[in-house]
A tleap script that builds the chain and sets N, CA, C and O, in Angstrom:
source leaprc.protein.ff14SB
mol = sequence {
  NMET VAL ALA TRP ASP GLN PRO SER ASN VAL
  GLU ILE SER ALA ALA LEU GLY VAL PRO ALA
  ALA THR VAL ARG THR ARG LEU HIE ARG ALA
  ARG ARG ARG LEU GLN THR HIE LEU ASP GLU
  SER ALA ALA ALA GLY LEU GLY GLU ALA SER
  LEU GLU GLU LEU LEU ARG HIE CGLU
}
set mol.1.N position { 0.828 -1.182 0.000 }
set mol.1.CA position { 0.000 0.000 0.000 }
set mol.1.C position { 0.879 1.254 0.000 }
set mol.1.O position { 0.644 2.182 -0.775 }
set mol.2.N position { 1.864 1.276 0.850 }
set mol.2.CA position { 2.736 2.447 0.962 }
set mol.2.C position { 3.603 2.605 -0.278 }
set mol.2.O position { 3.739 3.710 -0.804 }
set mol.3.N position { 4.184 1.520 -0.745 }
set mol.3.CA position { 5.096 1.601 -1.881 }
set mol.3.C position { 4.385 1.992 -3.172 }
set mol.3.O position { 4.967 2.684 -4.007 }
set mol.4.N position { 3.154 1.567 -3.349 }
set mol.4.CA position { 2.463 1.825 -4.611 }
set mol.4.C position { 1.706 3.145 -4.606 }
set mol.4.O position { 1.846 3.940 -5.536 }
set mol.5.N position { 0.907 3.390 -3.575 }
set mol.5.CA position { 0.042 4.572 -3.559 }
set mol.5.C position { 0.638 5.751 -2.815 }
set mol.5.O position { 0.208 6.886 -3.016 }
set mol.6.N position { 1.609 5.508 -1.970 }
set mol.6.CA position { 2.271 6.514 -1.150 }
set mol.6.C position { 1.299 7.364 -0.327 }
set mol.6.O position { 1.388 8.592 -0.332 }
set mol.7.N position { 0.363 6.705 0.385 }
set mol.7.CA position { -0.542 7.465 1.249 }
set mol.7.C position { 0.201 7.958 2.486 }
set mol.7.O position { 1.260 7.436 2.837 }
set mol.8.N position { -0.358 8.953 3.130 }
set mol.8.CA position { 0.247 9.458 4.364 }
set mol.8.C position { -0.031 8.474 5.504 }
set mol.8.O position { -0.896 7.605 5.392 }
set mol.9.N position { 0.711 8.623 6.590 }
set mol.9.CA position { 0.479 7.774 7.756 }
set mol.9.C position { -0.928 7.968 8.293 }
set mol.9.O position { -1.539 7.018 8.783 }
set mol.10.N position { -1.449 9.179 8.210 }
set mol.10.CA position { -2.807 9.460 8.679 }
set mol.10.C position { -3.824 8.705 7.817 }
set mol.10.O position { -4.780 8.133 8.340 }
set mol.11.N position { -3.619 8.705 6.507 }
set mol.11.CA position { -4.519 7.973 5.614 }
set mol.11.C position { -4.462 6.468 5.887 }
set mol.11.O position { -5.490 5.791 5.897 }
set mol.12.N position { -3.280 5.965 6.103 }
set mol.12.CA position { -3.123 4.536 6.395 }
set mol.12.C position { -3.787 4.200 7.725 }
set mol.12.O position { -4.476 3.187 7.843 }
set mol.13.N position { -3.576 5.057 8.727 }
set mol.13.CA position { -4.158 4.789 10.040 }
set mol.13.C position { -5.681 4.778 9.968 }
set mol.13.O position { -6.326 3.967 10.633 }
set mol.14.N position { -6.259 5.668 9.168 }
set mol.14.CA position { -7.716 5.691 9.009 }
set mol.14.C position { -8.199 4.416 8.317 }
set mol.14.O position { -9.220 3.846 8.700 }
set mol.15.N position { -7.467 3.973 7.303 }
set mol.15.CA position { -7.853 2.766 6.567 }
set mol.15.C position { -7.764 1.516 7.433 }
set mol.15.O position { -8.583 0.605 7.312 }
set mol.16.N position { -6.761 1.480 8.310 }
set mol.16.CA position { -6.546 0.298 9.142 }
set mol.16.C position { -7.230 0.383 10.500 }
set mol.16.O position { -7.382 -0.625 11.190 }
set mol.17.N position { -7.644 1.594 10.880 }
set mol.17.CA position { -8.288 1.764 12.180 }
set mol.17.C position { -7.318 1.679 13.342 }
set mol.17.O position { -7.669 1.212 14.425 }
set mol.18.N position { -6.091 2.136 13.109 }
set mol.18.CA position { -5.072 2.159 14.169 }
set mol.18.C position { -4.497 3.567 14.259 }
set mol.18.O position { -4.628 4.346 13.315 }
set mol.19.N position { -3.858 3.909 15.388 }
set mol.19.CA position { -3.250 5.233 15.507 }
set mol.19.C position { -2.101 5.439 14.506 }
set mol.19.O position { -1.444 4.480 14.101 }
set mol.20.N position { -1.870 6.692 14.117 }
set mol.20.CA position { -0.790 7.026 13.183 }
set mol.20.C position { 0.572 6.606 13.741 }
set mol.20.O position { 1.455 6.206 12.982 }
set mol.21.N position { 0.744 6.695 15.045 }
set mol.21.CA position { 2.013 6.278 15.656 }
set mol.21.C position { 2.257 4.782 15.435 }
set mol.21.O position { 3.399 4.359 15.256 }
set mol.22.N position { 1.205 3.996 15.448 }
set mol.22.CA position { 1.319 2.559 15.197 }
set mol.22.C position { 1.763 2.326 13.757 }
set mol.22.O position { 2.594 1.458 13.490 }
set mol.23.N position { 1.211 3.098 12.840 }
set mol.23.CA position { 1.592 2.988 11.434 }
set mol.23.C position { 3.071 3.298 11.270 }
set mol.23.O position { 3.789 2.557 10.599 }
set mol.24.N position { 3.534 4.385 11.876 }
set mol.24.CA position { 4.952 4.750 11.785 }
set mol.24.C position { 5.840 3.637 12.311 }
set mol.24.O position { 6.846 3.291 11.692 }
set mol.25.N position { 5.469 3.080 13.453 }
set mol.25.CA position { 6.259 2.018 14.069 }
set mol.25.C position { 6.302 0.780 13.182 }
set mol.25.O position { 7.366 0.202 12.960 }
set mol.26.N position { 5.145 0.379 12.680 }
set mol.26.CA position { 5.085 -0.824 11.846 }
set mol.26.C position { 5.852 -0.649 10.541 }
set mol.26.O position { 6.533 -1.572 10.094 }
set mol.27.N position { 5.748 0.523 9.930 }
set mol.27.CA position { 6.501 0.770 8.696 }
set mol.27.C position { 7.998 0.765 8.957 }
set mol.27.O position { 8.768 0.216 8.168 }
set mol.28.N position { 8.413 1.377 10.064 }
set mol.28.CA position { 9.833 1.403 10.398 }
set mol.28.C position { 10.355 -0.021 10.582 }
set mol.28.O position { 11.412 -0.370 10.056 }
set mol.29.N position { 9.622 -0.834 11.318 }
set mol.29.CA position { 10.051 -2.218 11.557 }
set mol.29.C position { 10.089 -3.023 10.265 }
set mol.29.O position { 11.011 -3.808 10.045 }
set mol.30.N position { 9.089 -2.828 9.412 }
set mol.30.CA position { 9.051 -3.563 8.144 }
set mol.30.C position { 10.217 -3.168 7.252 }
set mol.30.O position { 10.848 -4.026 6.634 }
set mol.31.N position { 10.506 -1.872 7.183 }
set mol.31.CA position { 11.640 -1.408 6.365 }
set mol.31.C position { 12.959 -1.946 6.903 }
set mol.31.O position { 13.835 -2.341 6.134 }
set mol.32.N position { 13.097 -1.960 8.217 }
set mol.32.CA position { 14.321 -2.467 8.834 }
set mol.32.C position { 14.495 -3.957 8.545 }
set mol.32.O position { 15.597 -4.400 8.220 }
set mol.33.N position { 13.411 -4.736 8.662 }
set mol.33.CA position { 13.497 -6.175 8.364 }
set mol.33.C position { 13.834 -6.404 6.896 }
set mol.33.O position { 14.660 -7.257 6.575 }
set mol.34.N position { 13.203 -5.649 6.009 }
set mol.34.CA position { 13.475 -5.793 4.584 }
set mol.34.C position { 14.921 -5.447 4.276 }
set mol.34.O position { 15.570 -6.156 3.507 }
set mol.35.N position { 15.441 -4.372 4.859 }
set mol.35.CA position { 16.830 -3.985 4.620 }
set mol.35.C position { 17.784 -5.058 5.122 }
set mol.35.O position { 18.802 -5.327 4.485 }
set mol.36.N position { 17.469 -5.671 6.252 }
set mol.36.CA position { 18.299 -6.752 6.790 }
set mol.36.C position { 18.346 -7.919 5.804 }
set mol.36.O position { 19.413 -8.470 5.536 }
set mol.37.N position { 17.187 -8.289 5.270 }
set mol.37.CA position { 17.140 -9.388 4.304 }
set mol.37.C position { 17.896 -9.030 3.029 }
set mol.37.O position { 18.596 -9.871 2.466 }
set mol.38.N position { 17.760 -7.794 2.573 }
set mol.38.CA position { 18.485 -7.371 1.374 }
set mol.38.C position { 19.992 -7.395 1.611 }
set mol.38.O position { 20.758 -7.821 0.747 }
set mol.39.N position { 20.407 -6.935 2.785 }
set mol.39.CA position { 21.830 -6.954 3.115 }
set mol.39.C position { 22.361 -8.387 3.154 }
set mol.39.O position { 23.457 -8.661 2.665 }
set mol.40.N position { 21.584 -9.294 3.733 }
set mol.40.CA position { 22.003 -10.690 3.793 }
set mol.40.C position { 22.081 -11.300 2.393 }
set mol.40.O position { 22.986 -12.082 2.102 }
set mol.41.N position { 21.134 -10.941 1.531 }
set mol.41.CA position { 21.151 -11.439 0.148 }
set mol.41.C position { 22.369 -10.911 -0.597 }
set mol.41.O position { 23.022 -11.647 -1.337 }
set mol.42.N position { 22.670 -9.634 -0.395 }
set mol.42.CA position { 23.838 -9.043 -1.047 }
set mol.42.C position { 25.116 -9.719 -0.561 }
set mol.42.O position { 26.017 -9.989 -1.356 }
set mol.43.N position { 25.197 -9.993 0.733 }
set mol.43.CA position { 26.385 -10.643 1.289 }
set mol.43.C position { 26.532 -12.058 0.738 }
set mol.43.O position { 27.644 -12.574 0.621 }
set mol.44.N position { 25.412 -12.678 0.402 }
set mol.44.CA position { 25.452 -14.030 -0.141 }
set mol.44.C position { 25.677 -14.025 -1.649 }
set mol.44.O position { 25.718 -15.080 -2.282 }
set mol.45.N position { 25.821 -12.825 -2.222 }
set mol.45.CA position { 26.075 -12.720 -3.652 }
set mol.45.C position { 24.821 -12.790 -4.505 }
set mol.45.O position { 24.903 -13.081 -5.699 }
set mol.46.N position { 23.662 -12.527 -3.914 }
set mol.46.CA position { 22.410 -12.628 -4.658 }
set mol.46.C position { 21.970 -11.294 -5.244 }
set mol.46.O position { 20.880 -11.208 -5.811 }
set mol.47.N position { 22.777 -10.263 -5.125 }
set mol.47.CA position { 22.424 -8.950 -5.661 }
set mol.47.C position { 22.666 -7.878 -4.622 }
set mol.47.O position { 22.690 -8.150 -3.422 }
set mol.48.N position { 22.844 -6.663 -5.094 }
set mol.48.CA position { 23.160 -5.579 -4.173 }
set mol.48.C position { 22.118 -4.472 -4.221 }
set mol.48.O position { 22.474 -3.295 -4.170 }
set mol.49.N position { 20.861 -4.816 -4.316 }
set mol.49.CA position { 19.795 -3.809 -4.345 }
set mol.49.C position { 19.546 -3.298 -2.926 }
set mol.49.O position { 19.483 -4.074 -1.973 }
set mol.50.N position { 19.409 -2.001 -2.810 }
set mol.50.CA position { 19.068 -1.427 -1.521 }
set mol.50.C position { 17.566 -1.270 -1.426 }
set mol.50.O position { 16.865 -1.359 -2.434 }
set mol.51.N position { 17.077 -1.044 -0.251 }
set mol.51.CA position { 15.655 -0.811 -0.040 }
set mol.51.C position { 15.175 0.346 -0.894 }
set mol.51.O position { 14.102 0.268 -1.492 }
set mol.52.N position { 15.948 1.413 -0.959 }
set mol.52.CA position { 15.566 2.579 -1.741 }
set mol.52.C position { 15.423 2.225 -3.215 }
set mol.52.O position { 14.500 2.704 -3.875 }
set mol.53.N position { 16.319 1.396 -3.741 }
set mol.53.CA position { 16.250 1.005 -5.144 }
set mol.53.C position { 14.993 0.180 -5.427 }
set mol.53.O position { 14.365 0.348 -6.472 }
set mol.54.N position { 14.632 -0.695 -4.516 }
set mol.54.CA position { 13.442 -1.508 -4.705 }
set mol.54.C position { 12.175 -0.674 -4.656 }
set mol.54.O position { 11.231 -0.937 -5.400 }
set mol.55.N position { 12.144 0.323 -3.794 }
set mol.55.CA position { 10.954 1.144 -3.660 }
set mol.55.C position { 10.865 2.206 -4.734 }
set mol.55.O position { 9.810 2.814 -4.916 }
set mol.56.N position { 11.954 2.440 -5.447 }
set mol.56.CA position { 11.977 3.448 -6.511 }
set mol.56.C position { 11.507 2.803 -7.813 }
set mol.56.O position { 12.300 2.621 -8.736 }
set mol.57.N position { 10.249 2.467 -7.888 }
set mol.57.CA position { 9.694 1.720 -9.012 }
set mol.57.C position { 9.118 2.624 -10.091 }
set mol.57.O position { 8.629 2.119 -11.102 }
set mol.58.N position { 9.154 3.903 -9.923 }
set mol.58.CA position { 8.516 4.831 -10.854 }
set mol.58.C position { 9.280 4.972 -12.138 }
set mol.58.O position { 8.866 5.721 -13.023 }
savepdb mol mol.pdb
quit
């Protein structure tokens, strides 16, 4: 939802029925986990894409 439509945290919180602070926390954790997996893949020689490169789909 965030990567494709780029809604604000307030819009996401309204859609999910959770506080905006919860949205910020969950997005931060998801990005951190994804970056960790990307770093591990790069270290294993599976590619060197960063989180920013993956999200830059435009």
